[in-house]
C-alpha positions in Angstrom: -2.2 15.6 -4.0 -0.4 15.2 -0.7 2.4 17.7 -1.4 2.8 20.9 -3.2 5.5 22.7 -5.2 6.3 24.7 -2.2 6.7 21.6 0.0 9.3 20.2 -2.5 11.2 23.5 -2.5 11.1 23.8 1.3 12.5 20.3 1.6 15.0 20.0 -1.2 15.7 23.6 -2.4 14.6 25.4 -5.5 17.8 24.7 -7.4 17.5 20.9 -7.0 13.9 20.9 -8.1 14.7 23.1 -11.1 17.5 20.8 -12.1 15.2 17.8 -11.8 12.2 19.3 -13.7 14.1 21.2 -16.4 15.4 18.1 -18.0 17.0 19.6 -21.0 18.1 22.8 -19.2 16.3 25.1 -21.6 13.7 26.6 -19.3 16.0 27.7 -16.5 13.2 27.5 -14.0 11.1 24.8 -12.3 8.9 23.1 -14.9 5.6 22.9 -13.1 4.0 20.4 -15.4 6.8 17.9 -14.7 6.7 18.5 -11.0 2.9 18.3 -10.8 3.0 15.0 -12.7 5.5 13.5 -10.3 3.6 14.7 -7.2 0.4 13.2 -8.7 2.2 9.9 -9.4 3.6 9.9 -5.8 0.2 10.7 -4.4 -1.4 7.9 -6.5 1.2 5.5 -5.2 0.4 6.5 -1.6 -3.3 6.1 -2.3 -2.6 2.6 -3.6 -1.2 1.6 -0.2 -3.6 3.3 2.1 -6.8 3.3 0.0 -8.1 0.1 1.4 -7.8 1.3 5.0 -8.6 5.0 4.8 -11.5 6.9 3.2 -10.0 8.9 0.4 -9.5 11.7 -0.2 -8.3 12.4 3.4 -10.0 15.4 4.9 -6.7 16.5 6.5 -3.4 15.4 5.3 -1.0 14.3 8.1 2.5 15.8 7.8 4.0 12.4 7.5 2.2 11.9 4.1 3.5 15.2 2.9 7.1 14.1 3.6 6.5 10.7 2.1 5.0 12.2 -1.0 8.0 14.6 -1.4 10.5 11.7 -1.0 8.7 9.5 -3.5 8.3 12.4 -6.0 12.0 13.3 -5.7 12.9 9.6 -6.3 10.7 9.5 -9.4 12.1 12.8 -10.7 15.6 11.2 -10.7 14.3 8.4 -12.9 17.0 5.8 -13.4 19.8 8.1 -12.0 18.6 8.1 -8.4 21.5 8.1 -5.9 21.6 5.3 -3.3 20.5 7.6 -0.5 17.3 8.4 -2.4 16.6 4.8 -3.1 16.9 4.1 0.7 14.5 6.9 1.5 12.1 5.6 -1.2 12.3 2.1 0.2 11.7 3.4 3.7 8.6 5.3 2.5 7.2 2.2 0.8 7.8 0.1 4.0 6.0 2.7 6.1 3.1 2.8 3.6 2.9 -1.0 3.6 2.6 -0.9 7.4 -0.1 1.8 7.2 -2.1 -0.3 4.7 -1.8 -3.4 6.8 -2.9 -1.7 10.0 0.4 -2.2 11.7 0.7 1.6 11.9 -1.9 4.3 12.0 -2.2 7.9 10.6 -4.4 8.9 13.5 -7.4 9.5 11.2 -10.5 7.4 10.7 -10.1 4.1 8.9 -12.5 3.4 6.0 -14.5 1.1 8.3 -14.7 3.4 11.2 -17.2 6.1 11.8 -16.7 9.3 13.7 -18.0 10.0 17.2 -21.8 10.0 17.3 -24.3 12.0 19.2 -26.7 9.0 19.1 -26.6 7.7 22.7 -28.9 5.3 24.4 -31.1 6.6 27.2 -33.1 4.5 29.6 -36.1 5.8 31.4 -38.2 3.9 33.9 -41.6 4.4 35.4 -40.3 3.0 38.7 -40.2 -0.4 40.2 -43.2 -2.7 39.7 -42.4 -5.2 42.4 -41.1 -3.8 45.7 -41.5 -4.9 49.4 -43.3 -1.8 50.4 -46.0 -2.1 47.7 -46.4 -5.9 47.7 -49.1 -6.0 50.5 -47.7 -9.1 52.0 -47.1 -11.0 48.9 -43.3 -10.8 49.0 
């Protein structure tokens, strides 16, 4: 997953996350199973956009993907009741991911078709010049 429970709390506050995950109000705390499912769904949605371009799972998760995952998960947690502001953020996240997938933008990590820096370098050695004026004995 690209984001964690703590990432969601840091961005949106514990109270909002509790209200969104404790759907019937009986738990009085953040319901981790609901939150984990939405974070997994958001991560899968991100993978769908960038999977053709980047080798998954990413070794390091860029901060922009953490933010996008949180925005998508928050939108998904609101279900059909998402305010317009969250819909705008979700649409912006999808637009960004579309550009990442098409190669218009980059995460700054290796693409699926790229390989990292290699220590395999070409080295040329020579035994010296075969034909030279000083060794031609009048031929050249």
